[in-house]
Structure formats: structure tokens, C-alpha cells
Backbone as numpy.savetxt, mean C-alpha at the origin, in Angstrom:
# Nx Ny Nz CAx CAy CAz Cx Cy Cz
-16.78 -0.11 -4.31 -15.66 -0.09 -3.39 -14.76 1.08 -3.76
-14.38 1.85 -2.76 -13.52 3.01 -2.96 -12.35 2.96 -1.99
-11.27 3.60 -2.39 -10.11 3.72 -1.51 -10.22 5.05 -0.77
-10.25 5.00 0.56 -10.24 6.22 1.36 -8.82 6.65 1.69
-7.96 5.69 1.97 -6.55 5.97 2.27 -5.70 4.93 1.56
-4.66 5.39 0.88 -3.68 4.48 0.29 -2.33 5.19 0.35
-1.46 4.73 1.23 -0.18 5.40 1.45 0.84 4.41 1.99
2.07 4.84 1.99 3.15 4.09 2.61 3.62 4.89 3.82
3.91 4.19 4.92 4.25 4.88 6.17 5.30 4.09 6.95
5.80 4.74 8.00 6.77 4.09 8.87 6.12 3.00 9.72
4.89 3.23 10.18 4.22 2.28 11.06 2.71 2.47 10.98
1.97 1.41 11.30 0.51 1.49 11.36 -0.02 0.32 12.18
-1.14 0.56 12.84 -1.84 -0.50 13.57 -3.34 -0.30 13.39
-4.07 -1.37 13.61 -5.53 -1.30 13.67 -5.93 -1.91 15.01
-6.60 -1.11 15.84 -7.06 -1.56 17.15 -8.53 -1.21 17.28
-9.36 -2.22 17.53 -10.80 -2.02 17.68 -11.38 -1.26 16.49
-10.91 -1.58 15.29 -11.41 -0.97 14.07 -10.83 0.40 13.76
-10.00 0.93 14.65 -9.40 2.25 14.44 -8.02 2.11 13.80
-7.81 2.82 12.73 -6.53 2.83 12.03 -5.66 3.96 12.58
-4.46 3.60 13.01 -3.48 4.59 13.45 -2.25 4.44 12.59
-1.75 5.56 12.04 -0.55 5.49 11.22 0.42 6.59 11.60
1.70 6.31 11.33 2.77 7.21 11.72 3.73 7.36 10.56
3.99 8.59 10.17 5.05 8.88 9.21 4.76 8.50 7.78
3.65 8.96 7.22 3.36 8.72 5.80 4.39 9.44 4.94
4.87 8.79 3.89 5.89 9.39 3.03 5.73 8.95 1.58
6.33 9.73 0.67 6.36 9.35 -0.75 7.73 9.56 -1.37
8.73 9.91 -0.55 10.11 10.07 -1.01 11.05 9.29 -0.10
12.03 8.64 -0.69 13.11 8.00 0.05 14.42 8.37 -0.61
15.45 8.56 0.19 16.78 8.82 -0.34 17.76 7.80 0.21
18.77 7.47 -0.58 19.81 6.52 -0.16 21.14 6.99 -0.71
22.24 6.74 0.01 23.55 7.18 -0.48 24.03 6.41 -1.70
23.61 5.15 -1.84 24.02 4.33 -2.99 22.99 3.24 -3.25
23.11 2.62 -4.41 22.16 1.57 -4.82 22.94 0.38 -5.36
22.39 -0.83 -5.26 21.11 -1.19 -4.63 21.19 -1.06 -3.11
20.01 -0.90 -2.50 19.92 -0.78 -1.04 18.58 -1.35 -0.59
18.35 -1.29 0.70 17.07 -1.73 1.28 16.60 -0.69 2.28
15.29 -0.47 2.29 14.67 0.36 3.33 14.28 -0.59 4.46
14.70 -0.29 5.67 14.59 -1.26 6.78 13.18 -1.80 6.99
12.19 -0.93 7.10 10.82 -1.40 7.35 9.83 -0.30 7.01
8.67 -0.71 6.52 7.59 0.23 6.23 6.29 -0.57 6.19
5.20 0.15 6.04 3.89 -0.50 5.92 3.09 0.23 4.84
2.43 -0.54 3.99 1.51 0.03 3.00 0.11 -0.08 3.61
-0.61 1.04 3.61 -1.91 1.15 4.27 -2.98 1.36 3.21
-4.02 0.54 3.28 -5.14 0.68 2.34 -6.44 0.59 3.13
-7.18 1.69 3.19 -8.49 1.70 3.83 -9.54 1.72 2.73
-10.35 0.69 2.68 -11.38 0.54 1.65 -12.75 0.88 2.24
-13.55 1.65 1.51 -14.93 1.97 1.88 -15.84 1.15 0.98
-16.83 0.47 1.58 -17.71 -0.42 0.83 -19.17 -0.20 1.21
-20.07 -0.55 0.29 -21.49 -0.56 0.60 -22.05 -1.95 0.26
-23.38 -2.09 0.30 -23.98 -3.42 0.13 -23.67 -4.05 -1.23
-23.40 -3.24 -2.25 -23.06 -3.78 -3.57 -21.74 -4.55 -3.54
-20.92 -4.28 -2.54 -19.61 -4.92 -2.44 -19.62 -6.19 -1.59
-20.80 -6.58 -1.10 -20.86 -7.79 -0.28 -20.37 -8.99 -1.07
-19.67 -9.87 -0.38 -19.13 -11.07 -1.02 -17.64 -11.20 -0.76
-17.02 -12.11 -1.47 -15.59 -12.40 -1.31 -14.79 -11.61 -2.34
-13.70 -11.00 -1.88 -12.84 -10.21 -2.76 -11.37 -10.57 -2.53
-10.61 -10.57 -3.61 -9.18 -10.78 -3.54 -8.49 -9.43 -3.58
-7.65 -9.16 -2.59 -6.91 -7.90 -2.50 -5.44 -8.22 -2.69
-4.80 -7.49 -3.60 -3.40 -7.75 -3.92 -2.59 -6.46 -3.84
-1.36 -6.58 -3.35 -0.41 -5.48 -3.33 0.71 -5.80 -4.30
1.04 -4.83 -5.15 2.20 -4.94 -6.04 3.05 -3.70 -5.86
4.36 -3.91 -5.85 5.31 -2.80 -5.83 6.18 -2.96 -7.07
6.17 -1.93 -7.91 6.78 -1.99 -9.24 7.93 -1.00 -9.31
9.07 -1.45 -9.83 10.24 -0.58 -9.94 10.15 0.30 -11.19
11.12 1.21 -11.39 11.05 2.12 -12.55 11.02 1.41 -13.91
11.46 0.15 -13.96 11.42 -0.61 -15.21 10.15 -1.43 -15.38
9.24 -1.38 -14.40 7.99 -2.12 -14.48 8.04 -3.52 -13.91
9.13 -3.87 -13.24 9.27 -5.21 -12.65 8.82 -5.19 -11.19
8.29 -6.32 -10.72 7.91 -6.44 -9.32 9.16 -6.39 -8.44
9.12 -5.57 -7.40 10.24 -5.45 -6.46 10.22 -6.61 -5.47
9.03 -6.98 -5.04 8.81 -8.13 -4.18 7.70 -8.95 -4.81
7.57 -10.23 -4.47 6.43 -10.98 -5.01 5.12 -10.33 -4.58
4.12 -10.27 -5.46 2.83 -9.69 -5.09 2.26 -10.40 -3.85
1.69 -9.61 -2.94 1.05 -10.15 -1.73 -0.45 -10.18 -1.98
-1.09 -11.27 -1.61 -2.51 -11.43 -1.91 -3.24 -11.98 -0.69
-4.45 -11.48 -0.46 -5.31 -12.02 0.59 -6.76 -11.92 0.13
-7.61 -12.64 0.83 -9.04 -12.66 0.52 -9.79 -12.05 1.70
-10.75 -11.17 1.39 -11.59 -10.59 2.43 -13.05 -10.95 2.14
-13.83 -11.09 3.20 -15.28 -11.32 3.10 -15.99 -10.05 3.52
-16.89 -9.58 2.68 -17.64 -8.35 2.96 -19.11 -8.72 3.09
-19.73 -8.30 4.20 -21.15 -8.55 4.44 -21.77 -7.27 4.99
-22.42 -6.52 4.11 -22.98 -5.22 4.49 -24.46 -5.21 4.13
-25.30 -4.73 5.06 -26.74 -4.68 4.82 -27.06 -3.70 3.70
-28.27 -3.79 3.18 -28.67 -3.01 2.00 -28.55 -1.50 2.23
-28.73 -1.04 3.45 -28.65 0.40 3.70 -27.38 0.79 4.46
-26.42 -0.11 4.48 -25.23 0.14 5.29 -23.99 0.49 4.50
-22.97 0.79 5.25 -21.65 1.09 4.71 -20.64 0.50 5.67
-19.49 0.15 5.17 -18.46 -0.41 6.02 -17.09 -0.11 5.46
-16.08 -0.51 6.22 -14.72 -0.30 5.75 -13.86 -1.51 6.10
-12.75 -1.61 5.42 -11.76 -2.65 5.70 -10.39 -1.99 5.68
-9.65 -2.15 6.76 -8.28 -1.64 6.85 -7.32 -2.77 6.52
-6.51 -2.56 5.53 -5.55 -3.59 5.12 -4.14 -3.03 5.27
-3.30 -3.75 6.00 -1.91 -3.33 6.23 -0.97 -4.39 5.69
0.01 -3.95 4.91 1.07 -4.84 4.44 2.38 -4.36 5.06
2.94 -5.12 5.98 4.21 -4.78 6.61 5.34 -5.35 5.76
6.31 -4.50 5.42 7.42 -4.91 4.55 8.72 -4.69 5.30
9.49 -5.75 5.46 10.81 -5.69 6.09 11.87 -5.78 5.00
12.88 -4.93 5.06 13.96 -4.99 4.07 13.50 -4.72 2.66
12.74 -3.66 2.48 12.16 -3.28 1.18 13.30 -3.02 0.19
13.44 -3.86 -0.86 14.55 -3.68 -1.80 14.35 -2.48 -2.73
15.40 -1.70 -2.86 15.42 -0.56 -3.77 16.63 -0.74 -4.68
16.43 -1.35 -5.85 17.56 -1.67 -6.72 18.23 -0.45 -7.34
17.46 0.65 -7.51 18.02 1.85 -8.15 17.10 3.03 -7.89
17.58 4.25 -8.13 16.70 5.40 -7.97 15.66 5.46 -9.10
14.60 6.20 -8.84 13.55 6.37 -9.84 12.19 6.38 -9.18
11.14 6.36 -10.00 9.77 6.36 -9.49 9.27 4.92 -9.44
8.95 4.49 -8.24 8.34 3.18 -8.01 6.84 3.40 -7.88
6.05 2.38 -8.15 4.60 2.49 -7.97 4.12 1.38 -7.05
3.23 1.76 -6.15 2.61 0.82 -5.23 1.15 0.73 -5.65
0.72 -0.48 -5.96 -0.63 -0.71 -6.50 -1.47 -1.55 -5.55
-2.73 -1.16 -5.38 -3.74 -1.98 -4.71 -4.67 -2.49 -5.81
-4.76 -3.81 -5.91 -5.56 -4.45 -6.95 -6.65 -5.26 -6.26
-7.90 -5.03 -6.62 -9.02 -5.76 -6.04 -9.72 -6.52 -7.15
-9.83 -7.82 -6.97 -10.47 -8.69 -7.96 -9.89 -8.50 -9.36
-8.59 -8.31 -9.43 -7.90 -8.20 -10.71 -7.89 -6.81 -11.33
-8.55 -5.83 -10.71 -8.59 -4.47 -11.26 -7.83 -3.51 -10.35
-7.07 -2.62 -10.96 -6.33 -1.61 -10.21 -7.31 -0.67 -9.52
-7.23 -0.61 -8.18 -8.12 0.26 -7.41 -7.41 1.54 -6.98
-6.11 1.42 -6.67 -5.36 2.60 -6.22 -3.89 2.43 -6.59
-3.25 3.56 -6.86 -1.81 3.58 -7.17 -1.22 4.82 -6.52
-0.06 4.65 -5.90 0.65 5.79 -5.34 2.12 5.68 -5.71
2.75 6.80 -6.04 4.17 6.75 -6.40 5.06 6.80 -5.16
6.24 6.25 -5.29 7.30 6.38 -4.30 8.53 6.86 -5.05
8.96 8.08 -4.75 10.09 8.69 -5.45 11.37 8.36 -4.69
12.27 7.65 -5.35 13.52 7.20 -4.72 14.67 7.94 -5.38
15.48 8.63 -4.55 16.58 9.44 -5.07 17.89 9.06 -4.40
18.97 9.39 -5.09 20.29 9.22 -4.49 20.56 10.46 -3.65
21.00 10.26 -2.40 21.18 11.37 -1.47 19.97 11.49 -0.57
19.83 12.63 0.06 18.71 12.86 0.98 17.44 13.18 0.20
16.28 12.68 0.68 15.02 13.05 0.03 14.72 14.52 0.28
13.93 15.15 -0.59 13.59 16.56 -0.39 12.77 16.74 0.89
12.94 17.86 1.54 12.16 18.17 2.75 10.90 18.92 2.33
9.80 18.57 3.03 8.56 19.28 2.71 7.97 19.92 3.93
């Protein structure tokens, strides 16, 4: 199992197996702390082959600069059934409303599959406006 896409964005949908996302980002700025980011979605597209067939637990963790969970870990179970010569994918979206940001610093967003870290992406949170790229 491999991660093809792992990012945080403003919005995302999956329609007829097609993943559409809008506004991927890795920086947030706020005038003061603690604060909340109104809404976002964490996107994880997994690529699998026949070796990955079976039941898997997928978990999302968001960790603050001190290593504490920002929100309770979100967990779901997926069933994978791929023929011996096939390949498949699974699009997983976690919609987060009122994302708490207790302080500035580097946050980490983790995708954990069957208890093992599969992907990690940083979220850089600063006081003031985020840098423009």
C-alpha cells in the first residue's frame, strides 16, 4: 500500500471514483492564538495491489508542536479486494470543522494504516499572514 496523495485542502469531493480537490495548503496564519480554522479536509489517496487485499484500519492524527493530539484521532475500516494482477485505489477524506490551533508552530498530520505510519505532512502555523508562494 502506498500513498499517492496526502494533503490538507479547503475542499474535496469524490464522485464516481474521481477525486477533486481545491486549495491544497501547508501554511496557515492567524492574528492571535488560540484560534480555529473554520473548515478544511485532509485528503489521502491510497494505491493498493493484490497483496493489500483484506480489512485495514485507517487512522488520522493531527499533532500539535508539543506532540499532543489536536483533535481525537479519527478511525475507519476499509475492505480491499483486488485480483492477483490488479491494482486499485481508495480515496479517504476527513472533513474537519473548527480545526483548533492552540498556538503557532509546526503541526503534523499523520495517516496511519494498521498501526503503522504511512504518510506525514507538516502544517506550518504562524502568527500574522502565511507566506505567499
